[in-house]
C-alpha positions in Angstrom: 144.1 105.6 102.3 140.7 104.0 101.5 138.0 106.1 99.7 135.2 107.3 101.9 132.2 105.1 101.1 128.8 105.3 102.6 128.5 102.7 105.3 125.5 100.3 105.0 123.9 98.5 107.8 125.2 94.9 108.4 122.0 93.3 107.1 122.0 95.2 103.8 123.1 93.1 100.8 122.9 95.8 98.1 121.3 99.2 97.5 120.1 100.7 94.3 121.5 104.2 94.7 120.7 105.1 91.1 117.0 104.8 92.0 117.2 107.6 94.6 119.0 109.7 92.1 116.5 109.2 89.2 113.2 109.0 91.1 111.1 110.7 93.8 110.2 107.7 96.1 106.6 107.9 97.2 105.8 104.8 99.2 107.9 101.8 100.1 107.0 98.1 100.5 108.8 95.1 101.7 108.6 92.0 99.5 110.0 88.5 99.8 111.7 86.8 96.9 111.4 83.4 95.4 115.0 82.3 95.1 117.0 79.2 94.4 119.7 77.8 96.8 122.7 79.0 94.9 121.2 82.6 94.8 120.9 82.7 98.5 124.5 81.5 98.9 125.7 84.1 96.4 123.8 86.9 98.3 125.6 85.9 101.5 128.7 86.8 99.7 127.1 90.1 98.4 127.3 89.0 94.8 124.1 90.9 93.7 123.5 94.0 91.6 120.3 96.0 91.4 121.5 98.8 89.2 119.6 97.7 86.0 116.8 95.9 87.8 113.1 96.8 87.5 109.8 95.4 88.6 107.0 94.5 86.3 103.5 93.6 87.2 101.6 91.0 85.2 98.6 88.8 85.7 98.2 89.9 89.4 101.8 89.1 90.2 105.0 91.1 90.6 108.4 90.0 89.2 111.9 91.4 89.6 113.8 91.5 86.3 117.3 92.5 85.5 118.7 91.8 89.0 122.1 90.2 88.4 123.2 87.6 91.0 126.7 86.2 90.2 126.9 82.5 90.8 129.7 81.3 93.1 132.5 79.2 91.7 131.7 76.6 94.3 128.1 76.2 93.0 126.8 72.7 92.3 127.7 71.2 89.0 124.3 69.7 88.3 122.5 73.1 88.0 122.9 75.7 85.3 122.7 79.1 87.1 121.1 81.9 85.2 122.3 85.2 86.8 119.5 87.5 85.4 116.4 85.2 85.6 113.0 86.7 86.6 112.3 86.3 90.3 108.8 86.3 91.7 108.1 88.8 94.5 106.1 87.6 97.4 103.5 90.2 98.4 100.0 90.3 99.9 97.1 90.9 97.6 96.4 94.3 99.1 100.0 95.4 98.5 99.8 94.1 94.9 96.6 96.1 94.3 98.3 99.2 95.6 101.2 98.7 93.3 99.0 98.1 90.3 97.0 101.3 91.1 100.2 103.3 91.6 101.6 102.1 88.2 98.4 103.2 86.5 99.1 106.8 87.6 100.8 109.0 85.0 104.6 109.0 85.4 104.7 106.5 88.3 106.6 103.2 88.3 107.7 100.6 90.7 111.5 100.4 91.4 113.6 98.1 93.6 115.5 100.0 96.3 117.5 97.5 98.3 118.1 93.9 99.2 118.6 93.0 102.9 118.4 90.2 105.5 115.6 89.9 108.1 115.8 86.8 110.3 117.6 84.7 107.7 115.2 85.7 105.0 116.1 87.9 102.0 113.7 90.9 101.6 113.5 93.4 98.8 112.5 97.0 99.5 110.5 98.3 96.6 108.9 101.7 96.1 106.4 103.5 94.0 108.3 106.3 92.3 107.9 109.3 90.0 110.7 110.1 87.6 112.9 113.2 88.2 113.5 115.8 85.5 117.0 117.1 85.0 116.4 120.3 86.9 115.1 118.2 89.9 118.3 116.2 89.9 120.4 119.3 89.9 118.4 120.8 92.8 118.8 117.6 94.8 122.5 117.6 94.2 122.7 121.3 95.2 120.8 120.6 98.4 123.2 117.7 99.2 126.2 119.9 98.7 124.8 122.6 100.9 124.1 120.1 103.7 127.7 118.9 103.4 129.0 122.5 103.6 126.7 123.3 106.5 128.0 120.3 108.5 131.6 121.3 107.7 131.0 124.9 108.8 129.3 123.8 112.0 132.2 121.4 112.8 134.8 124.2 112.2 132.9 126.7 114.3 132.7 124.4 117.3 136.4 123.4 117.2 
C-alpha cells in the first residue's frame, strides 16, 4: 500500500514545504526564471529541489540560489550543466522595490515557495516571510493535528 502523500496540482513541479513550516508567509509574488534548455527539460521530469534554495537581492535584481536541478542523462554533450547555479528572477520594477522594502524590515526575508508551469512557462512563487519561533511551530502543528482530528470525528459522526 502506498504512503499517503499530499497531492499537488498537475502544473506544480516542486513545492518548498519546509518554507511553510519555518516561516509565516506574508505576501506572495509570481516570478519568471531565466533558464537554460537542459534545465527546462529536467523540470519537465520534475528533477528540481527547492529545499535549500533562497533568494537574494542585489543591485536592483533578484536571484535564486541553491535550487538544485538535476541534469538528465540525455543532456547534450557539448554543455557542462551546473545543477546549483544562480538563476535570475524576472520581476517588474515595482515588485522588486516591494521585495527590497520587505527585506529591510526586521526579521523579514524572501523565500521561494514553489515552481510550476503556466502556459509552457516556468514560474516561481516567492513570498515575503517572517521566521517562526519554536513555540509558533508547535502551535501550528497542534492546530493541524486538531483539524485532522476534527475531520475524523465529523466523518465518524455522519457515518
